[in-house]
N, C-alpha and C positions, 0 to 999 in steps of 0.2 A: 614610535610605534611598530608593531610587526604586523603587517596587514596579510591576510588571507583572502582569496577570492573563491567564494563558492558560486559554482555554476550549476544550474539545474538545465539540462536540454530536454525539453518537452516536445510533443507532438505539434504543438502551435507555437509556443513561444520559449524563448531561450532566457532565462532569468539569472542575474548575477546580484550577489551581496558580497559587499567588500566588509570585512570584518577585523577590528583590532584585537588579536588574539591575547592581548595582555588584559585589556579592560573589558572585552566582550561588547565594545560599543559597535553598532552598525555605522559604518562611516560612508558608505555609499549604496545605493541600489538602482538596478537599470534592467530593462528587458527589450528585446529584438525578436522579430519574427525568427522561428527556427528555418534554418536554411537547408531544407530537405530536398529542394531541386537541384542543388550542387554538392556541396560538401559542409556538414553540420558544422565543423570547425571555422568555416567562414563567419558565422554568427557568433561562435564562441570567441574567436580573435577579435572581432569588431568590439565586444564588450570589454574584453581584457586590455585592449589597446586604450579605449577610453577611461578605463579605471586608473591606468597608471602602473607604476613598478608595485609590484607585491611580492612577498617572499614565498608564498604557497598558493597552489591552485588545486581545489577539491571539485570533483564533479561526480554527479549523477545524472542518469538519463531514462526517460522513457519514451524516446522517439522510435519511429520505425514499428509501433506496435508493442513496445516494452518487452517484458519477459513474458512468453506464452508457456504455461507449463500443465502438464496431464498429471493427474493422481490416480495411482493404481493401488487399491486397498484389500484387504481381507473380506470384510464385509461393509455394507454401505453406513450403518449407524454408529459405528465405533472407530474402527482404524481408518477407514476412508474419510470420514467426517473429521478426524483429528488431522489427517494428512492435509485435507483441503485447507482447513484453518491456518495451519502451519505455511502452506505455500502462500497464502494471502499475506500473512504476516511478513513473509519474505520479499514482498513486492511483486508477486506475480499475478498475472491475469490467468485465472484457472479455466482452461477451455476444455477440458474433459474430465470426467471421474468416472472410475470404473471400479468395480468391486466383485471379488469371488475369482474362481478359477477362468481365466479368460479363453476364449475359443480363439482361433485363427481369424475369423470374422471379426471378433471384437477388438483384436489387436489392429486390424485394417482400419477400424473406426476411430481408434485413437489416434492412429497415423492419419487419418485424413483431417483431423482438426489441427495438424501442423504445430504440435508443441515444440518450444526449443529445448525442454528439459523434462524427463519423466521424474515423478517422485513415487519411488516403490517403496510401499509400506505394507504391514500385516502382521498381527500377531504380537500379543505381549511377549517381553522376554521369557523364555522357558515355555511358551504355549506352542500352539500348533504352528508348525513352520512349513508344511506342505503347500499350502496355497501361494505363499511368496516365492517359494522355489518353482512351483509350477509356472507362475507368472514370468518370472526371470528366464526360464527356457523358452517360453513363447516370444518374449522379446528377442531373446538371442537369434532363435530360428527365424525370425523375421528379417534378420540381417538389416536392421535399420540402424544407423549410425547416430542415434540420439543419446546425448549425455544422461545417464541415470544416477540419481541420487538414491542410495539404499538407505532406508530409515526404519526397518522394521525388527523383527524378532532377533535378538543378538545371537541365539543359539543357531539360526539358520544362515547368518553371514557367509561363511565359509562355502555352502552349496551355492547360494544365490550370487556371489561374486565368481565363483569358478564358471558358472552357466553363462554369465555375462561376458567374462573376460576371452571365454573361449572363441567367441566371435568378434572380439576385437572392440566391443562397445566401450566409450568411456565411462568410467564408473567412479563414484565418490561413495565409499562406505562412511555412515555416521550414526550417531546414536539414535536409538528407536524414538519416534516421536510419541509413542505410547507404551512406556516401560512397563506399566500395569494399570489395570482398570481404574479408571478416575484420575490418572495423572497424565499430562500432556507436557512433553519438554520440547519446546519449539527450536532453542537456541542452537544444537547442533546442526539441524536440518537446514535451519535459515543461513547459518554460516555456509554452509555446502552449496546451498543454491546460490548464494550471493557470489561465491567464487566461480561457479560454472557460468554464471551470468556475465562476469567480468571476462574469463578466459575464453568462452565459446560463443557467446550469444551476441556481444557487442559487435565483435569483428566480423561475424556472420551477417548483421543487418547491412552491411556495406554502406553504412552511413558516412563514411570518410576513407580517404585513400590513405593507405600506410597505417603504421602501427600507433600513432601519436594518440588518437582519441581513445583507443581501448586502454592505453596506458593511463590516461588522464581519469577513466571512469572508475568509481570505486564502489558503487552501489546502483542498484534501480532505485529510481525517485521515490516510489512509494515505500521502500525499504527505509531510505534516508528519513522520509518524512516520519514514520512510525517511530523511528529512534528519536526524533525531535519532540514528537508528540509525549512519548516517555519523559523526556527530560521537562518539558512544560508541565506534565501531569505533577510533577514534583513542586512546582510552584502554585498549583491552583487549591490545594488543600481539599480536594475532594475529586469526584468523579469529573471526567473531562470528555467533551465530544468535539471532533473536529470534522467538519463537511468540506471536502476540496473538488469542487465542480470545475472540471477542465473541458478542453474542447473535444475530447473524444470519449472520456469516462467521467464518472462521479466516484470519487472514494470517500468512505466514511470511516474515521478512526474513533475508538473509544478507548480510554485508559481508565479502568475502574479500581477502585481500592481494594485489595484482597480482602474477601470475605470468607465466611465458611461455604465449602464447596456443597451445592445441592446434591442430595442423595441419588437423584436420578441421572447426575452428570457422569455417565460412565465414560464418556471420551474426554473428560476433564474439562477444564475452563482456561481459557488464555485471558489473563486479566488486561492485557494490551493487545488490541485486536484490530483487523482491517477488513473490510468489505470493498469490493469494487463491482460497479455496475457499468459494464461494457457497452450498454444500449443507451445511455444517458450522457451525452455530450452537446454542448451548447454551440458548437461549430460542426462537427462531423456527423453527430446523431441527434439532430433536432427532430427528425421524424420518430426517432427512439423515444425521445420525450414525449412527444405527443400522442404516441400510441400508448405509453405506459400510462400517462395521465388520464387517457380515456378509460383504461381498464380500472385504474384506482379512483377514478372519479375525483381527481384532484385538478382545480381550476389552475388555468394557466393565464397569468397576466401577459401583457403586452411587451415586446422588446426582449433583449438578452437578460436582463435581471428576471423578468417573469418566467423565462424558460429556467433560470438558475433556481429559482425558489421552487418551481416544480420539480425540477430534477433532485434537489436537495431533500425536499420532503418524501418522495418516493424512495430515495436512496436510504433515507434514515429509517423508513418503514421496513423495508427489506433488511437493513442491519439488525433490527429488534427482531425480526422474524428468525434470525440466525441464533437466538438465543441470548441477545444482549439486554440487560436491565438497566434502562437509563433513567429510573425514577430518581437517583441521587446525583445526578449531573448537576455540577455547580457553575461550570463554564461552557460556553459554546463559541467556536472559533470557526468563521467562514473563511475559506482560502479559495484561490483560483482567480485568473485574470479578470474574469467578468466581475468579481467583487472588488478586486484592487483598483481597477480603474474607473469605477463608479463614485459618485460623491457618497460621503459617509452615511447620510441619512438614507439615502436609497438603498445602499448596499446591506445597511443593518435591518431596512424593513424587509428585503427580500430573504435574509437569513432568518428573520424572527418568524417567517410563515411555518418553519418547521415546529415551532413551539405553539402553534395555533392549529395543529393538526389533531383535532379532537375525534375526527372519524379514521384515524389511522389504527386504531385497535391496540396502541402501546400507551403504557401508564407514562404521562408526560412529567418530566421534572418539574418542581413547584417554582423556583424562582431562580433560574441560571442567569449568569450575566452572559451578554453577546457582544463579540467584537469581532474585527475583520482583521486578518493577517495581511494587512497593506503591503508590508515589505518583504513577505514571503521569507520569514525568517525560520520556519520549522525544518524545511529541508538544510538550510544552511546550518543549523543546530545539529541536526542529524550527521552532517558531513563532518562537523567538527568534534563530535562528542568523544572519539576515541583518542584523538591527539590533543584537544584542548578542551577537556570536559567543563573547566571553570567558564571558559568564553562562551561555550554553548549554553551552559546554565544561566549566564549574565543575558545572553540575547534573548532566551526563554522568560527570564526574569521580567524583561522590559515588556515583552507582549503580554505576560501574566499581570503586570501593572496596568496595562491597557484595558485588560479584561476587568480588573477589580475597581480601577478608578474611572476608566473612560466607558467602559462597557455598560449596557443598561439591561435591566431586566424586562420582560414583557410590558408588565403593568408601568414602568417607567417610560418605556418607548410610547406606549399608547397615550399617557397623559401629554408628553411633549409634542408629538407628532400626530395625534388623532388615530381613530381605528384604521 
């Protein structure tokens, strides 16, 4: 066997999956509290030592707040919205969205939210370039050395990069996120954000001494998970919904089968998308769950799983309000330590609360299967997808088999376990 260790360094726990890259079999899985009080590599190395010899180590991270990103667009309903969704797909926590020609005060407001990276977008290719050039000059004049990803109007790139480079800002120029109305292209900007996260953000978090940890990390955790969700979607045979309830945030991923783009989707459609709820976490943001549940009139049962069920319900409501149509979902996967550490029946019951949300204002899927990613293979699959696509597919195939054979529909769950 050729073994690869896939490590996810989270804000609460550090998880390990050891995978045979030849067969795609999950050989071992383990977790330990993230050692944020000292050096995050202490926890990583403890897991690797317990795993024994491996040929490769892959790592993703959301520790230390993960990737904080600001989006600056041409106007809010099209380019800024497209940029926002692309940033989320890249694994970022979007801490600020601005649109239109920025004033000096608006630049200060962006800066006050402490983004690690700025995504500068605006204008379709060949369209109006004045706003994105103006905003580049405003950022440069602020002498704020935050890395900038330029992903706007291709015809304005020269003026934009000249303005930013004049004051020495780190700049990555990539393809337009909205090259024409109704078409969103996430891949180039997503890759650029991933690169800046690895080169500038991981080291800046001071999570570890020396260069080894930045060298290990190849993606933000949500970026890796979204890649894994895409691999799993190929096994699902239809639309897929994944809800990852963490200690600090709750992330929702949906992979939808490409269909006809609605005529009003001027900012395009991302068929694989993610939303992140920074106020919903079962360890660091319990008060946020309780406050949101009161506003949304979502009941909160007792204990960690009760909080997780409420967080998942609220997060999926918000995901659908971002324009996601989940009526055709055939598989729902619950992820996160609170589900992994619970008994299967209890974890499935908490996840099933999402599909009883008749007051949520969204059209529920008819009879999706529900399963728990107990071994946390989605992040591992995402980490392996580029170098070992067959192994990643096999990992997700095994999870897909648990969804289709071991997972239950809400009706089946009710018959077995009561209402």
